[in-house]
C-alpha positions as CSV (number, residue, x, y, z in Angstrom):
1,M,43.7,26.0,-32.0
2,R,40.3,26.9,-33.5
3,T,39.6,30.6,-34.4
4,A,36.6,30.6,-32.2
5,H,38.7,29.5,-29.2
6,V,41.3,32.2,-29.8
7,R,38.6,34.9,-30.1
8,E,37.0,33.8,-26.8
9,L,40.4,33.8,-25.1
10,V,41.3,37.2,-26.5
11,E,38.0,38.6,-25.3
12,R,38.6,37.2,-21.8
13,W,42.1,38.8,-21.9
14,R,40.8,42.2,-22.8
15,D,38.3,42.1,-19.9
16,D,40.9,40.8,-17.4
17,P,41.8,43.6,-14.9
18,G,45.0,41.8,-14.1
19,G,46.1,41.0,-17.7
20,T,48.6,43.0,-19.7
21,Y,45.9,44.7,-21.8
22,R,44.6,46.7,-18.9
23,T,47.7,46.9,-16.7
24,W,50.2,47.7,-19.5
25,F,48.7,48.3,-23.0
26,L,46.1,50.8,-21.7
27,W,48.4,52.2,-19.1
28,E,48.4,56.0,-19.6
29,E,52.2,56.3,-19.1
30,R,53.1,53.7,-21.7
31,L,53.1,56.0,-24.8
32,K,55.0,58.8,-22.9
33,N,57.9,56.4,-22.6
34,F,58.3,55.8,-26.3
35,R,59.9,59.2,-27.0
36,S,62.4,59.0,-24.2
37,I,63.5,55.4,-25.1
38,R,63.9,56.5,-28.7
39,R,66.1,59.4,-27.5
40,G,68.1,57.0,-25.4
41,I,68.7,54.7,-28.4
42,A,70.0,57.7,-30.3
43,V,72.5,58.3,-27.5
44,V,73.7,54.7,-27.8
45,V,74.2,55.1,-31.5
46,N,76.1,58.4,-31.1
47,Q,78.4,56.9,-28.4
48,I,79.2,53.9,-30.5
49,E,80.0,56.0,-33.5
50,A,82.2,58.3,-31.4
51,G,84.0,55.4,-29.8
52,T,82.9,56.4,-26.3
53,F,80.4,53.6,-25.7
54,G,82.9,51.7,-23.6
55,T,83.6,47.9,-23.2
56,T,81.1,47.0,-20.6
57,Y,77.3,47.1,-20.2
58,K,77.4,48.5,-16.7
59,G,77.3,52.3,-16.8
60,S,76.7,52.4,-20.5
61,A,74.0,54.3,-22.3
62,L,72.6,50.9,-23.4
63,E,72.1,50.0,-19.7
64,T,70.1,53.2,-19.2
65,V,67.8,52.5,-22.1
66,V,67.3,48.8,-21.5
67,G,66.7,49.5,-17.8
68,S,64.0,51.9,-18.8
69,I,62.4,49.2,-21.0
70,A,62.6,46.6,-18.2
71,E,60.6,49.0,-16.0
72,Q,57.7,48.9,-18.5
73,R,55.5,46.6,-16.3
74,Q,55.6,42.9,-16.3
75,I,55.8,42.2,-20.1
76,F,59.4,43.6,-20.3
77,K,60.6,42.4,-16.9
78,G,64.1,40.9,-17.4
79,A,64.6,42.6,-20.7
80,D,68.1,43.6,-19.6
81,H,69.3,40.0,-19.1
82,A,70.1,39.5,-22.8
83,F,72.4,42.5,-22.7
84,L,74.3,41.8,-19.5
85,W,77.9,40.9,-20.1
86,K,78.6,37.2,-19.4
87,P,82.4,37.2,-19.0
88,K,82.8,33.4,-19.1
89,L,80.9,33.1,-22.3
90,R,82.1,36.5,-23.7
91,I,78.5,37.4,-24.7
92,P,76.9,39.4,-26.1
93,D,79.9,40.2,-28.2
94,I,79.3,43.9,-28.7
95,Y,81.5,45.2,-25.9
96,E,85.0,43.9,-26.6
97,D,84.7,43.5,-30.4
98,R,84.8,46.9,-32.0
99,E,83.5,45.7,-35.4
100,N,80.5,44.0,-33.8
101,Q,79.8,47.0,-31.7
102,L,79.8,49.2,-34.9
103,A,77.5,46.7,-36.6
104,F,75.1,46.9,-33.7
105,G,75.2,50.7,-33.8
106,R,74.5,50.8,-37.5
107,F,71.6,48.4,-37.0
108,L,70.0,50.6,-34.4
109,D,70.7,53.8,-36.4
110,T,69.2,52.3,-39.6
111,C,66.1,51.1,-37.7
112,A,65.7,54.5,-36.0
113,C,65.9,56.4,-39.3
114,C,63.9,54.2,-41.6
115,T,60.1,54.3,-42.1
116,G,59.2,51.1,-43.8
117,E,58.9,47.4,-42.9
118,E,61.3,46.2,-45.6
119,Q,64.0,48.5,-44.4
120,V,63.6,47.2,-40.8
121,L,63.6,43.6,-41.9
122,A,66.7,44.2,-44.2
123,A,68.5,45.7,-41.2
124,I,67.7,42.6,-39.1
125,R,69.0,40.3,-41.8
126,R,72.2,42.3,-42.2
127,L,72.8,42.0,-38.5
128,D,72.1,38.3,-38.5
129,E,74.6,37.8,-41.2
130,R,77.4,38.9,-38.8
131,R,76.4,36.1,-36.4
132,I,77.3,38.2,-33.4
133,K,77.6,35.7,-30.5
134,G,74.9,36.2,-27.9
135,L,73.1,39.1,-29.7
136,G,69.8,37.6,-30.6
137,P,66.1,38.6,-31.1
138,A,65.9,40.1,-27.6
139,A,67.2,43.3,-29.4
140,A,63.7,43.3,-31.0
141,N,62.5,44.9,-27.8
142,L,64.5,48.0,-28.7
143,L,63.0,47.9,-32.2
144,Y,59.5,47.8,-30.8
145,F,59.9,51.3,-29.2
146,L,61.1,52.6,-32.6
147,H,58.5,50.8,-34.7
148,P,55.6,49.5,-32.7
149,T,53.6,48.5,-35.8
150,I,56.5,46.6,-37.3
151,A,58.5,45.0,-34.6
152,V,57.0,42.3,-32.2
153,P,58.4,42.3,-28.7
154,F,60.3,39.1,-27.9
155,N,61.0,37.1,-24.7
156,T,60.6,33.5,-23.5
157,A,57.0,33.9,-22.3
158,I,55.9,35.5,-25.6
159,V,57.5,32.6,-27.5
160,R,55.8,30.1,-25.2
161,G,52.4,31.7,-25.8
162,Y,52.9,31.7,-29.6
163,D,54.0,28.1,-29.6
164,A,51.0,27.1,-27.4
165,L,48.5,28.8,-29.6
166,T,49.9,27.7,-33.0
167,G,51.6,24.4,-32.2
168,S,54.9,25.9,-33.4
169,K,58.4,25.3,-31.9
170,V,60.2,28.6,-32.1
171,K,63.9,28.4,-31.1
172,L,65.1,31.2,-28.9
173,G,68.1,33.2,-29.9
174,R,67.8,32.9,-33.6
175,W,66.7,35.9,-35.8
176,D,65.4,33.6,-38.6
177,E,63.1,32.0,-36.1
178,Y,62.0,35.4,-34.8
179,L,61.1,36.6,-38.3
180,A,59.1,33.4,-38.9
181,M,57.3,33.9,-35.6
182,R,56.7,37.6,-36.5
183,A,55.0,36.6,-39.8
184,G,52.7,34.2,-37.8
185,V,51.9,36.9,-35.2
186,L,51.0,39.4,-38.0
187,R,48.6,36.8,-39.5
188,L,47.0,36.2,-36.0
189,N,46.8,39.9,-35.5
190,A,45.1,40.5,-38.8
191,E,42.6,37.7,-38.1
192,H,41.5,39.3,-34.9
193,Q,42.2,42.9,-35.8
194,A,39.1,44.2,-34.0
195,L,40.3,42.8,-30.7
196,F,44.0,43.7,-31.0
197,S,45.7,46.8,-32.5
198,N,48.0,48.0,-35.2
199,D,50.4,48.5,-32.2
200,L,51.9,45.0,-31.9
201,G,52.4,45.5,-28.2
202,A,48.8,44.4,-27.7
203,I,49.1,40.9,-29.3
204,A,52.6,40.5,-27.6
205,G,50.9,41.2,-24.3
206,F,48.3,38.6,-25.0
207,L,51.0,36.0,-26.0
208,F,52.9,36.9,-22.9
209,D,50.0,36.2,-20.6
210,V,49.3,32.9,-22.4
211,G,52.9,31.9,-22.2
212,S,53.1,32.9,-18.5
213,G,50.4,30.4,-17.8
214,R,47.8,33.0,-16.9
215,Y,45.2,31.5,-19.2
216,P,44.6,27.8,-19.7
217,L,44.3,26.6,-23.3
218,P,41.5,24.3,-24.6
219,S,42.1,20.7,-25.5
220,R,43.2,20.2,-29.1
221,D,41.0,17.1,-29.5
222,G,37.7,19.0,-29.6
223,D,36.2,17.0,-26.6
224,E,33.1,18.9,-25.4
225,A,33.8,18.0,-21.7
226,A,37.3,19.3,-22.0
227,E,36.1,22.5,-23.6
228,G,33.6,23.0,-20.8
229,A,36.3,22.5,-18.2
230,W,38.5,25.0,-20.1
231,R,35.7,27.7,-20.0
232,A,35.3,27.0,-16.3
233,D,39.0,27.6,-15.8
234,L,38.8,30.8,-17.7
235,A,35.9,32.0,-15.5
236,R,38.0,31.1,-12.4
237,V,40.9,33.1,-13.7
238,R,38.7,36.1,-14.3
239,E,37.3,35.9,-10.8
240,E,40.8,35.7,-9.3
241,S,41.9,38.7,-11.4
242,E,38.9,40.7,-10.1
243,R,39.9,39.9,-6.5
244,E,43.5,41.0,-7.3
245,R,42.2,44.3,-8.7
246,R,40.1,45.0,-5.6
247,S,43.0,44.1,-3.4
248,L,45.4,46.5,-5.3
249,E,42.8,49.3,-5.1
250,A,42.6,48.9,-1.4
251,V,46.4,49.1,-1.1
252,R,46.5,52.2,-3.2
253,E,43.6,53.9,-1.6
254,G,45.8,56.1,0.6
255,D,48.3,56.9,-2.2
256,R,48.3,60.2,-4.0
257,T,47.6,59.8,-7.6
258,H,49.7,61.2,-10.4
259,T,46.8,63.4,-11.5
260,E,46.2,64.8,-8.0
261,V,49.8,65.9,-7.7
262,Q,49.6,67.5,-11.1
263,G,46.5,69.4,-9.9
264,W,48.5,70.6,-6.8
265,L,51.2,72.0,-9.1
266,R,48.7,73.5,-11.5
267,D,46.9,75.4,-8.7
268,L,50.2,76.4,-7.0
269,G,51.6,77.8,-10.3
270,R,48.5,79.9,-11.0
271,A,48.5,81.2,-7.4
272,L,52.1,82.3,-7.8
273,G,51.3,84.2,-10.9
274,F,52.5,81.9,-13.7
275,D,50.8,80.6,-16.8
276,V,50.5,76.8,-16.5
277,W,50.7,74.1,-19.1
278,V,49.6,70.5,-18.4
279,A,51.0,67.6,-20.5
280,T,49.2,67.0,-23.7
281,N,48.0,63.5,-22.9
282,D,46.8,64.4,-19.4
283,R,44.7,67.5,-20.2
284,T,41.3,65.8,-20.3
285,R,41.8,63.8,-17.1
286,A,39.2,64.4,-14.4
287,S,40.4,66.7,-11.6
288,G,38.0,68.0,-9.0
289,A,34.8,69.1,-10.6
290,G,36.4,69.6,-14.0
291,R,39.4,68.7,-16.2
292,L,43.1,68.8,-15.2
293,A,43.7,71.5,-17.9
294,D,41.0,73.8,-16.7
295,G,42.5,77.3,-16.3
296,C,45.7,76.4,-18.1
297,L,47.2,77.4,-21.4
298,E,45.4,75.9,-24.4
299,S,48.6,75.7,-26.5
300,L,52.3,76.1,-25.8
301,P,54.2,79.1,-27.3
302,A,55.8,78.1,-30.6
303,P,59.4,78.0,-29.3
304,L,58.5,75.4,-26.7
305,A,56.0,73.5,-28.8
306,A,58.7,73.0,-31.4
307,I,60.8,70.9,-28.9
308,D,59.3,67.4,-29.5
309,S,59.1,66.1,-25.9
310,V,58.3,69.4,-24.1
311,P,54.5,69.2,-24.5
312,L,54.6,65.9,-22.6
313,I,56.3,67.4,-19.5
314,D,53.8,66.9,-16.7
315,V,53.5,70.5,-15.6
316,L,55.2,73.7,-17.0
317,W,55.1,77.1,-15.4
318,L,55.6,80.0,-17.8
319,E,56.3,83.6,-17.1
320,R,52.9,85.3,-17.4
321,G,52.2,86.4,-21.0
322,S,55.5,85.2,-22.4
323,D,57.0,82.3,-24.2
324,R,59.6,81.7,-21.5
325,A,59.4,78.5,-19.3
326,A,60.1,79.4,-15.7
327,A,59.8,75.9,-14.2
328,A,59.2,72.3,-15.3
329,F,57.9,69.5,-13.1
330,E,58.0,65.8,-13.8
331,V,55.7,63.8,-11.5
332,E,57.2,60.3,-11.1
333,H,54.5,58.5,-9.1
334,T,55.4,54.9,-10.0
335,T,56.8,55.2,-13.5
336,S,60.4,55.1,-14.7
337,I,62.3,58.3,-13.7
338,Y,64.4,58.0,-16.9
339,S,61.7,59.4,-19.1
340,G,61.1,62.5,-17.0
341,I,64.9,63.2,-16.9
342,V,65.1,63.0,-20.7
343,R,62.3,65.5,-21.2
344,M,64.0,67.8,-18.7
345,L,67.2,67.6,-20.8
346,D,65.3,68.2,-24.0
347,L,63.8,71.4,-22.5
348,A,67.1,72.7,-21.1
349,S,68.8,72.0,-24.4
350,G,66.1,73.5,-26.7
351,A,64.9,76.5,-24.7
352,A,66.2,79.9,-25.9
353,Q,66.7,81.0,-22.3
354,A,67.7,79.0,-19.2
355,V,64.9,77.5,-17.2
356,R,65.2,78.6,-13.7
357,G,63.6,75.6,-12.0
358,L,63.7,71.9,-12.9
359,Y,62.0,69.6,-10.4
360,L,61.4,65.8,-10.1
361,V,58.3,65.4,-8.0
362,A,58.0,61.9,-6.4
363,P,56.9,60.1,-3.3
364,D,59.2,60.4,-0.4
365,A,60.2,56.7,-0.6
366,R,61.5,57.2,-4.1
367,E,64.3,59.7,-3.2
368,E,67.0,57.1,-3.2
369,D,65.8,55.8,-6.6
370,V,65.9,59.4,-8.0
371,R,69.4,59.8,-6.8
372,K,70.6,56.5,-8.2
373,Q,69.1,57.3,-11.7
374,L,70.8,60.7,-11.8
375,A,74.1,59.1,-10.9
376,R,74.1,57.2,-14.2
377,P,76.9,58.3,-16.6
378,A,74.2,59.0,-19.3
379,F,72.9,61.8,-17.1
380,R,76.2,63.7,-16.3
381,R,74.7,66.9,-17.7
382,I,72.0,66.9,-15.0
383,G,74.5,68.1,-12.5
384,D,74.9,71.3,-14.5
385,L,71.2,71.9,-14.6
386,A,70.5,72.0,-10.9
387,V,67.5,69.6,-11.0
388,K,65.9,69.4,-7.6
389,Y,63.8,66.7,-5.9
390,L,60.4,67.8,-4.6
391,P,58.9,65.1,-2.3
392,Y,55.1,64.7,-2.1
393,S,55.0,65.3,1.6
394,A,56.6,68.7,1.3
395,L,54.4,69.8,-1.5
396,E,51.2,68.6,0.2
397,Q,52.2,70.1,3.6
398,H,53.3,73.5,2.3
399,R,51.4,74.2,-0.9
400,E,48.7,76.3,0.7
401,S,51.1,78.5,2.6
402,M,53.3,78.8,-0.5
403,A,50.2,79.9,-2.6
404,R,49.2,82.5,0.0
405,F,52.6,83.9,1.0
406,G,55.1,82.6,-1.5
407,E,57.0,84.6,-4.1
408,G,57.8,83.0,-7.4
409,L,60.1,79.9,-7.4
410,K,61.6,80.9,-4.0
411,A,58.6,79.2,-2.4
412,V,59.3,75.9,-4.1
413,D,63.0,76.0,-3.7
414,A,62.5,76.5,0.1
415,V,61.1,72.9,0.4
416,A,62.8,71.2,-2.6
417,R,66.1,69.3,-2.1
418,A,69.2,69.6,-4.2
419,L,70.3,66.5,-6.1
420,G,73.8,67.6,-7.0
């Protein structure tokens, strides 16, 4: 496919409101999930080394991590399929074979600890040498969240997109084929660097959309009429995407936005006499006539800032003039609840003093989802932390009276629901 055609296609993809560039790569929650997924991979490694990982996928720490990846919008939908235990085929063979399980754990640990491309590629080759049945390049989706500038996400649609653009015939399930495809993806990325990113999620999203059939490809014979028809098809796709965007906006018009709920918690915390912190990556968002971080702390006290994921907690209430966190709120509007839970655990583990209030704030309809997530074996410790569920409706209905007549966290606990 000619370079000019690829460039035109990428430009259309970047402008498409329904494509992965705008719906996933620019999604404000995307980067927040990296840290929690990395933390989850570390838990998998620790369990394998300790011999507590178990012999099934269901209920394992790996299920928790891969489930969180599968929730990362459409590009990773179905990411868990490769790791599901297929009893008739006995694959992937990392549950019943202890040596294979240890090799998988060492592979993840090496990739999590290394910093360079050669180390990652060497780890892949060592894993491939074991020929673990059923454990193929789908594991690269784990690597992507460890090294987004080195590892290319991998699934059937991405491979189809790559093959369609390059005329290749990449075979699924083989690491050597993955590495060859990765080399070609890096060349394509470098050729159109101004339109993609050092983060290989961008080009993977583009290949995913091409492989999913979202964008038609031009004829390879250079026929002008065929090229004209192709551009007309691209224009039609763009129009359809714009209609999809308007339709989604209409559906969401009555929904409370993540930022709006953060604003409620910010204002309520200040009214109840707390210092307030808003997540680092949300501080400049528009809220009312100003920014979400207006009136909040400009920096976290050193003991809290030193805990890697704590600055990303959606809203923190601190005892006025101190370095002690009184309450933490994770607003789970539509995103994976897993990431918020991990940040709560990090805060509870790293804070010098116990945090009195830990709250998952979510739409009323997500209560069952919250409870299911907390029931996972990976989150057994949550039961000891007394995390509570704060539904949107209760916060919206009572926040003004709590601000006027409430006293400390008692006002919040009066409307929050126990999850234990």
